[in-house]
C-alpha angles and dihedrals in degrees: 000000000000123000110232115223124179112219123187103173122075088206093060106128091223088072094055094110088067099047116139099340093184094058101094095188094050093045093051090054096042097044094046092049093050102032095237143121132193122240114203121210135016096271093051093047090051091052090049090054092045090052090055102255109150114235118235095184146319129238112206131175117232091245093057099044097092092049098057102052093125092049088053089052091054098045118077097200142085115290110207110205116203141164121262089254095053091046089054093046091052101041100032096235142064104279092211093166088059099216134076130176128207106212131187116239121241122232112282121256128234118235090249091056095062094045095063107110092355124133102172126036138161124227116203124201122196096338095163100162110095093207092055092044092052092048091051092052091049090051091046088056094045095051098041104256110170100213147345125233115201126205111224097260094055119115119260110272090208095055107121096249093047092050092047095049089049088054087234094307090117083072094053107042108077115240140177138191118242099221094181100052128216093356090073089068083081088062088061092049091048087055091056101261123144110220116226115192116201115222137158090231105133092206096068128083118277120255091249093053094048093046091050091053090049100041091124096041132088107250137201115196114210115209124182136200120294108265105013096040121196118350119249091250090057091046091052090051093057127095097213133018115214137186139199110234111236135182140209092045094296107157101184147007135221104281093239091051091050091048091050092053090051093050092048092049090053091049089049097054096036106035093160089065090050091050092052092049090049090054090050092051 
């Protein structure tokens, strides 16, 4: 059960975990130094707790206190109760959801760890936008992807905005950082994965064609940054290059939309994998 503590001063050091949440550079430094991340909203906090992330504290506005009694019962940490004004002064924005949670990060996984038992994964290269990253994690959860592998320059999936956009699914889908990029793509191949690189090149097979040919295989879908796409090194490391057919002269899609189509196509041609992933979830 949480311990309720009323706090009236935005400069109170007990609120330091929530300082200037809109300042990306500061948050990267602070969260790395203290091994924490911030979950925004009751639903996301509940998913963080369910996923085993230890709570450090809660920040709750006075108007929301009465409505989160059961969350307080489930959260063994201090719950700092503040006015809306103090919440905004500390965080730098209007905390309209009225509740934030500071959570301790879990130890990072190695790439090999998330491949065990997996049949479909997504590999992200240089996805630096937190909104896109969160949306990809949400789609990965929805369409039964087993894991996400991140190249070193990707954004942090546990950054507040990424977690919020993912609706907490960034906390549920296993992920690992590929420290030796792109050499660790060979780890995927050694584990029996076929590597599919997404590209707008009209000369390569369509996503549907490629997935039909690989319905029985373990697949890793390589998705690059919006705009530049996958680097040439990553493309050369792939087994198959695939495209999404588009009309009216459209040459690209939002990266999260493109990823969602790829995940859906895999679920469509290999529904048994999707069913297994659903049971795991």
